[in-house]
N, C-alpha and C positions, 0 to 999 in steps of 0.2 A: 602686660600681665606675660602676655606671649614671648615677650624680649626676653624676659627671665629663663625661660625655658632654653636658651640655645645652649647648646654643650659643646665648648671649646674645645675640649678634651676628646671630640670625635675623632677618631684615623682617619687619614685618607686612604682608600686602599690599594696595595701592594708598593707603596712608596719605602723605599729604602729604609731600615729601622733608623741608622744615623742621621735620617734627614730632617733637619730643621722644622720642615714644613708640613711633617706627617699629620700634624693636628689640623683643625677646623682653623681658619683666620680668626683673630681674637680683633676685629674691627675697632671696639674700643680702645685697644693700645696702641695698634697700628696709626689710627687717626690721630691720640695723643702726641704720637713722635713725627707725624706727617697729617698737618689739619689738612692740605689740601686732597687728600682723599676722599674726606668725608660728604663732599658733594656728587660723590660716585655711588654711594654705599645705600642699598636700599632693603628691606626685609621679604622675602619671596615668601611665596603661599605656603613653606613648610617651617616657616619663623625662624628661618636663618638670614643672616645679614650676610649679602653676598655684593656683588658689580654685575655690571652688565659686559661679559667679557667679549662682546661683538664690536665693543665702544674702544677704539686704540687708546683713547684718552686717560680711560678708565683703568686698562690695562698696564700704560705707563706709571701712573699714581701708585697702583698695587705695586710694581715694581721697585718702585723708590722706596716706599715703606718696608717694602719685606728687607731688603737691599740694606738699610738704614738698622732696624731693629734687630737683624738675625746675623750680617755679617759687616757690620761699623760702615758701611760705604755710606759717607757724608753726601756726596753729590754724583747724580747717574742722570745721564739724560742722552737721548738719540737724536739725530736729525729725522724729521717727517719723512715717514714714509719707509725707513728703515725698521728690520727687524726688531722687532720687540719679544724677546723669549719667555717664555712660563720659568719662572724661577724655580719651581718645584721638581720640574722634569731635568734641568740644567742641572741642578746640585745632584739628582739621582746619579746622572754619568757621573758626576767625579767621586761619588761613594761607589759605586760599583767600579772603575777605575782602580782606585785604593786598593779596593778587595783584590785585583789582579794584581797588583803588584805586591800585596802580601802574600799572594800564593807564590810567588816566588821568592818567600821570605817565612817559611814555615808558620803563614799565617799573619805575621807582624807587618803591620802598615809601615811603612819606612817616611817619615817626616821631614822636614826641615829643608834649608836650600839647596844641598845636597842633589837632592831630587830635581829633575830637570825636563819640564812638558813642553813638547810643541803642541800650539792649540792652531791647526788650520782652517782657515775661515773664521778667524776671530770677533769679526763683524764690528759694527759702530759702537756694539752694547759692549765686548770684552765681558762677558758674563762668567766664562767657564774661569779664566784667571783669577777674578775677583773671588770667585767660590772657592776655588783649589788652592789659593794662594791663603786666605782667611782659614780655611779648614786645616789644613796640614802645613803650610807655611813652605809649599814646595815654587820652585823659580819656574817662570811660565815664560816661554817666546808665543807672541801671538802673532799669526802672520794673515794676509789679506791684499788681494788684488784690488781692492776699492780702495781710492785715494782719499775720498770723503770718511770712509768708513776708519782707517789709520788715524786720519786728525781726529775723531771724535773719540775712538779710544786711547789715545794718547792725552787728550786733553781731561778726559775721566779721570786718568792716572795722574796725572799733574793737580785736578783739584784734591784727589785725597791724598796728595802727598805720597804716593805709591813710588817707590825707587824705580829704576829701569833694571837694577841689580835684581829685583823681587818679581817685576813686570815688564817687559820687553817687547815694544812691538818692530814688525818687519815687515815691509812692503814686498811684494812678489810683483816683479817686473814681466814676467812673461805667462799669458793665459795659458799655455800649456803645460807649465809646470805644476808639480805640487810642493814635493821635497825640495827639487832641485833650485837652486838658487836661493834656498830658504836655512837648509844645512848645512854648516859650514865644514872646511876642513877641520880634522881632527875632533869636530864637537860629538858630543854624546848626548843622547836623550834616553830616559826611562821610560818614558811614555808619550806617544802623539795620540790626540784624541780628534775629532771631526765631526759635524753636524752637514752632512754634505746636500747641497744642494736637492730638491726633492722632485722638483717638476721638471719636465723636457722641455717646457715651453711657457710663457706668457699666458698664451692664451688656456692651456691645460690648468693652469692654477685659476684662474679665473673661472673658469668651467667647473671644478670640483669645489669653489667658494660657493658661485649658485648653486650648485647641489645641497651644499653642507646649509646653506641658508633658507632652501625650501622644505629639506628635513626638520628643520628648527621651528617652521610655519611663518618664516619671513617672506615677504615678496621678493621677488626678480627683482635685480637691479641691473640697469644698462652697464653699471662701472663698478662689481663689487667689491665691496673693502675688506679687507684684509686683514681681521683683526689684530693679526701679529706682525702687521707690515711686512716689508720685506723688496730690497732692491730685485734688480736682474741676478747678480752673482749671487744672491743669498736665498733664493728661492728654487731658480731653475738654470739648468744650461745645457748645452745639447747634447740629447743622450740620457740626460736626467741622472739619478742615483746610480742607477746603475754603471752608467760609463763613467761619473767621476771617480767610483769607488773603485772601477776597472783599472784607472789610471793611476790610483793611489798605489794600488798593489804591484803593479806594474814597477812603477818609481820604488817602492819599498825593499825589492831585492837589489837594489843598488847600494841601500845604506842598510843592510842586513847587519853590519857590525858596530852602526853607530845607534840602533835604536834596541831597545830591550822588547817592549812590546808596543805594535802599531795596533790603534782601534779605529772605528767607526762606528756611529749609527748608523742603522738599517731600519729606513720605516716602513719599507714595502718587502712583506714578507716573502712576496713573488722574484724578488731577486736575490733571494738567499743560494739558490743552486748555482746561479751564474759566478757569484762572489765565492762560494767553497771552490769550485772548479777553478776558479781564478788562483787561488792560493795552493791548489793542488798542483796545477802546473807549473807554478813558482816554487815549489816544494817548502813551504812556509813548514817548520817541524812540528809546531802546537796551534791548531787555532781552536778558537773557544766563543761559544755563543751564551750571552750574560740576557738573559729576559729583564725587561723592565715594562713596568705598569703604572699608568696612573689614570684612577678611575675608569673606565671604558677604552681608554687609548692604550694599544700594546704596540712597543718598538722593542727594538733588541740590538744590543753592541756587539759588535762581529771584533775578535780580537785576533792576531796572530804574533808569531815570534819565529825567527830562524834559529835563533840559538838553543843547543840542545840543554841537559839539566847541568852538565858539568859547566858549560859556559856561562847558565843563568848564575851559578854558583859562585864560579870566579867574578862575574858582575858585581854580583852583592859585594863579595869581601872586598873588591878594589872601591867601590863608590859610595856603599851605606855602613862601610865600617863594622859589618855583623861580619861574625866567625863563620865557618863551617859548619853544617850538623855534626852532632857526635853521633 
């Protein structure tokens, strides 16, 4: 009788209003469409069906079901130990980014293949392009430095019959570059997105995972499992998030006329002052911080543009086929 009390309509705190995953997971329906998920689902002490989010296989199975049920992605998989991102959080980024584009268009979100988006660090999972293309029809370029991730992302697209004209994957050949070598001559992007490496080292990532397990009541492990996985280039880099974003901001100045809005996820609030300082030094015209939250986890998107209001209007008229405001 307890199972009958589950309330699928319950909202998840603070997710974007358009997010398809705002409601409690309907595991009955998800299992129907993806039976493999069933072995990981159990009823918790609050009579809600859930999975063990510390189990990488459970998270992967849930992602497969969500992508199939909500976004029509029939095939999705990633190599062992690669980053398995939470779908609701990635979808939130896409929707807030869509609102950002809409802010340059009198609140109307531009749709279709005329909108080009660059995903820096697309990863083996290819999540941002899959969601953004399905939700808004945008054309995506996904870049990554990891050859295995590139192969995995291309395989996901091939298995789902997604054309390179909709989502294209490019490999970054230089570990020192972010936009250089990816944005081609005369190529324009309406938006760039990025989930930068968070940690400064693998040791830091493992230490924080051990702390998380301890807070959750688990015993300390010799080699803690990162439940969402992640290879070196996905979860850490020298200098961590702050240094990576600083490099991104520096390079963005070279492409100030090639991109309407640059954006990046900032996980650590303490990194914001340095980010704002860099953006002031590079003379970005407009800087915005978009707050996001999923449960108790709070993060934010920092967005910047070098184009003033008149230049943004010209961009919109030329690329989006919208007229000037009356």
